[in-house]
N, C-alpha and C positions, 0 to 999 in steps of 0.2 A: 623446480620451484620459481617462485619470481620476486623478484626485488625491485622498486621504482624509487628509491627513498632518495635519488639524484634528483626527482621534482619536486620534492618537499622543500628549498629556497624558494624557488619559482611561485609555487604557493601561496610561501608565506607573503611575498611581495604581492601576488593577486591579491589576498584578502586585505591587506594594509589598503593596495589601493581602492579597494572598495568600499572601505570604513569599518572593516570588520573587525575585532580586537583576535589577536592571537593567542591570547593566555596571559596569565601575570602570575605574582608570586604565589605560593597560597594554593587552597583550594583548587582556583582558576586554573592553576596549570597543569590539574589531571587533564589524563587524556587515557580513554580507553585503547585497548590492544582492537577489539572490534566493536563495531557499530550495526546493529541491527533495528530497523525503520519498522513496524507493522502497520499497516493503512486499511484498515476496514472502511472500503469505500460507500460514503452513503451512511453509514453508521452513527446514529445519534445517541442519545442518551437512553430514549425509550427501547430501541433496537436491543439494544446491548441486555437491556432489562427483560425484553419479551423472551427472550432466549435464555436467558438465565431461569428465570421464572418457569420455561417448561421445560427444561432439564433437570434444574436442580433445587425448584421452589423455592428461589434465591434470586436476590436481589444483583449479584454479580458472581460471575465464575472465581470460582476456588483459584487459580494460578495469577488472577489479578489483585485479590482482596490484598496483599503485605505487601504492594508495590509501592513504595515510600513517596511518589511526585504524583499528585494526583489535583490536575487542572482542566480547567474548559478552553475553549481556544476560538477566536473570532476567525471567520473562514473567507470575507466576502474579498470582491477582484478589485480591482484597481479603479480608483474614481468611488468604490462604495464605502460602508459604515457599519458598526453594529452600534446600537443605539436600546442601549438595556432597559431604560423605562420604558420607550416605545413599545420594546419587544415584549413583555411582560403586557401591557396594555392592549394591545390592538395585535398580538400574535407576528406571526415571521413573513406572512405575503408582504406585507407593504415596503420591505428591504429587498432590495433588488440581490437576488444568491452569485455565489460564484460557480462557475463548472468545476472539473476535474483537471482538465487543462490549466488553469489561471490557479487553481488551489494548489496541484504538486508543482509546479512554477515556485510558490512562494514556499512550498515545505522543502521543496531541494536545492532553492538558491537563494533564499532569504529576500525575495522582492515582491514586490507584486506584478502583476501582469494583467493584459486584458483576457477575457474569456474567450477559449480556444488556442492561446496562444502558448506553446510546450519550450521553455528554455531560451525565452527570448523577453528583452522587457517593452516598456512602452516605447519607447525611443527606438524598440526594431533593430535594436543590437544584441546579440545573443549574450546570456548570463552563465558564469561559471555553475556548471549543473553539479549536483551531490556527486556522482559516480565519475566524473570529470577530475572535481577536487581529493577527493578518494583515492584515486590511482597517481596521481600527483603526489599524494601522502605518501604512497606507497603501499597500499593496501590492492588487495585484488576485491573484484566488486562483482555482484549479481541482484538479477532482478527476478521473482518469481509472482506471479500471478495467477489466480482462479479464471480469468479471461483471454482474449487476445493479447499476446505481448508485446503489440503494436497500439494498444489503447493506450489512451492520456496517461496514467498512472505511469504504468511502467516506464513509458518513452520520456514521458518529462524529466525522469531522473538522470536521462542519456546524454538526449538527443535537442535539437533548435531547430522548431518549424513554427510559423506563424498559421498554421489550419493543422488542428488536430484531425482532421478527417483525411489528410491525406497519407491513406496506412501502408499502400504499395511505397512511398517514398521513403514514411516513415521506418517499417519492417525494414528496407534495404540497407538504412543507414545504421540501426540497432547492430543487423547482422554483419555489415562490411566494414565500417567506419568508428565503430565504437569501440573501446577498451574492454568490454566488459568480458570477466571469465564463463558467468552461467548467467544464460538466459531462459525460464521456462515459463510456459504458458500455453494458452490456447490458442486456435487457427489453421491445423491440421487441414490440409486441402482437399485430402483423400477422404474425408468424414464428414456428415451432417450435422446439425445442429442437436440432433439427439444421440449422436454417438454412432450411427449405420453408416457404411461402406455407403459414398455419393457418387453415382455414375458420373456427375459432370462435378469433377472438381473446382475449387474455387481458389485464387494460389494469392488474393490479395493481403492476404494477412502475413505471408510470408516473402515479401516482395516481389512475387510473380513467379512464373512456371520455370523460367529458367535459373531462377537463384535456388528455386526447390531443389532441382534436380541436382545442380550443383550442393547444395546440403547432403543428399544423399550420398555423392560421390564423394563428400571429403575433401570439395575443391574450393568452397567459402568460407570467408573469416576475415582478410585482411590482417594485420600486423597487429598485436592487441597488446604487446608488452613492450613495443620500443626497439626491438632488436633487427629491425629491418627485415625479416622471414614471417612469411606468413603464419599465420596460426587459424588453423580451421577448423569447425566446431565439429564434434561428435556428438550424433543426434540419436536420441532414443524417443522412444515410444510406447511402449510396454510399462504395464503396472508395476510390473516385477521387476524391469530395470531401473524402475526410480526406485526404490526399495533397496536393492542390490545397491545404489549409489551412496545409501546412508554410512555403510561402513566400508574400512579399507581402503584402497587404492584405489584413484579417481582418475578418469581423464584431466588434460590440465584444464581442459575448456569443453563445456558441454550446454548443449544446444536439447530442452526438453519440452516435446511437443505432442501432449495427451491427443489419442485416438479420438477428437470431439472436434467439432469446428467453435463455437464460441464459448462455451461456459463449460465447466469442469460435470456441475450436475443440477443447476440451476433451470437449463431449458429441454432437460430429458422428457421421456413421454411420460401421461400419465396427467392427471386434474391437479393442474399447477393452485388451485385455490383451496386444494383437501390438507387436511394434518401433513404435520412433519413426517414423510418417508410413508404415506402411503404409498407412493409409488417407487418400487425398489431401486435405489441408487444405481447406477451403472456401474460394474465390476469392472470396465474395459478401460477405466481412466484412474489415475492415482489421485489419493487424497492431499488436498494442500498440504497437510503437515508432513508427509514421505517427502514432495516436491522442495520445502522449505529444510528438511533434515539432508536431504542429498545434496542440495544448493550448498548447505554449509558444509558438507565432506570436501565438496569439491577446494572452496575456497580457503580452508582453515589450514591447508598445504601450506599458504603460505606464511612464512616466519612473521613477516612486518604485519600481518592482519587482515583481515575484512572489513569490507560495508556490506550488507545484505537488504534490500526492502523486501517486502512479503506485503502482497494485495490480497484480501477477502475481498477482489472484484464483483462479484455476482448481490453479494447485499445491496448493491446500488441497482441491479437489476430487478433484483426482486421487488424493489421497493419504487422506482418505476410501474413494474406492473401490478401495484398492489397486493402483492402473493403473499400472505402472512403465514401460511405452512414454508413455502421456499425461502420467505426470508428467515426464518428461526433454524433450518436449514444451514445456511449459507453462513449464518452469524454462527453457529456451532462448530462449524467447519475452520473457521478464521479460530476462534476460541480454542479449539483441537490443536491448532498452529502453533497459538500463542503457548500453550501450557508444553509442547512439544519443546519449542525454542528453550523456555525457561528451564526444562529440563537439561536439554543440552548445557544451557549456561552455568547450572548448578554444578556441572561436572567436569567444566572447561573453564577453571578459572574464577566465577561467579562474578561480582558483581566487582570485584578489584579488577577485572580483564575486560569486563562487556558492559557497553550501554546499550541499553533496549528501551525504545519511543515507540510506544504503542499508542496512533490515535485515527482520526479519521479527516477527510478532505473536507467531506460536508455533510448535512443531512439531507435524506431525501423521504420524501413519504410524507411530513408534516405527520408524523407518527404518533399518537395519543392514546389515551384511553378513550371507551368507547361514550358515544353522546349520555349526558346527565338524565336523570330521569325527568320524562315532561319534554327531552329533547330541546332544555333553556342553556348554549353552549356560550361559556364567556366568551369574551372577545379574543382575547387567548387561547387559542385550544390544548396548547401545551401544559397546560395548569389544570387538564383534566388527567388525572393519573390511570396508569395500566391497573386491571383486575384482576389480579392474582387467583387462578383454578385449580392450583393443585400440578404436584410433579405429572410431566405427559401429558397436561392439557393446554392448550393454547390459551393465554391471557385474555382478558377482555381487551380489544385492542380496534383501532382503527385509522386507516390513511385517510387523510384529508385532502390530499394532492398528490397528482402523479410526477411532480416536477421537484427539484432542489428546495431547499429553505436557506435561509439566514440563520437559522441557530445555531446556538454553540457547541458544540462538539466535546467530549470528552478526552481526556491526554493525560496516560500512566507513564511512569518512566521508572529506572532504577540505574545505579551503576554512576561511571565517572563521567562528571561533566551535565549529569539530571539534576541537580541543584542550580545550575546556570539557569534553567528553565523555568524554575520557583522564581530567582531574584528577576525573571525577566515579567512576572504575570503581575502586571500593574494594574491592568484592569480590575473592575468590581462588578459582581451580576447578583443582584440581590438575592439568587435562587443558586444558579451554580457556584459563585461567591470568586474567587479569585482568578480572573485570566489573563491569557496571552492570545499573540495574534501567531498567526499558521506564519507568519514571516519570521518571528523568532525562532520557530522549531527551526528553522531554515537556517537563521543565523549561528545557531549555538550546534548543528552539523557541521556546519563549515567548519567552523573553530576547531571541531574535534577532527577534522580532516588531516589538522599538522602533525606529525608524529611527536611523540612526546618522548 
């Protein structure tokens, strides 16, 4: 069992110095035991609706329908902005978008930064990340993703770097310098993008060959809990081991590396432009939901609670590649993880003990309905709705770019502290309604780091 409450006073001082409130009497004083942040990378409103229409012929997945906080979020990076009137008049392409690094920095720290920067402010000074804050507040911490763990979204929750592309350096920092208790994601050096053994291993996602060999030998980890003793990672790779991790006793520190290079399923063999699951899913990798539940079982051993970030990272990859079938698969996999987490919450303290926040870092692909009859697009194509075609059939939809956009993204939340998100939603969009900025989410999460 791990205890870090000795850091709570220092965290409170750090938050106060940064201008962040640490709570007030009444409802604002509520603090969750556990905080779970789920990020659908690149997942906009239409991404959610497209997958929901395909799976259930519904506008939204069942596990999300009753979440009481439903808001929109602006995502721009340092120096940018969101102009609602201009967006709905002319579309998003005239408003510079964020990248995942700047966006996750805002979600993690509560501050804007430049695109490409992780956990570092515009003044080049490190910012207190959500993992650092939660650890100092006494909780265990974990990161789970369907893409490489050294990619921007998981990395920006834990480390500091002015170049998100320094993957070897970032992976090494996450594995040997961070206090993380659970780290799960792709990047296995011995397998290729399609999950086949690779005769030419690539070690950059895991911090280099020496680090990989040290991981397998149980000799890499650093001091994670502040007791001056090394805390090596226990490495798991087989799908059965991820499922086994969901129940019973678990190692104190787990690194989960599925047997695939970059994505759990998005890059597997088969026609990526075909309907969802036309190519059978890989059986050699775990599902995102099993990774999330395994991570929770490790982290929940801490009596002080935990913080977990779960990323559906390949939603973004499928959107960049303009792959409608793979996009629907990835959103459904993320939705399955949400449903699994909600099931765990229901059985472990409900909304009295747990804060759940579901959002996206940005929208990717400018996903809209298909061209209107006659091809007369409005200036803002987001006005063109998806066309439902029934359960099991892809809705009428089209990508209008292979890049990110400055569109608002959805947010769903429940649990102690979620009311603060509503209070911060002071923006007003004519279509999406009340919205807050991604820095507001980061600020609320940082406030929740202080133990109740």
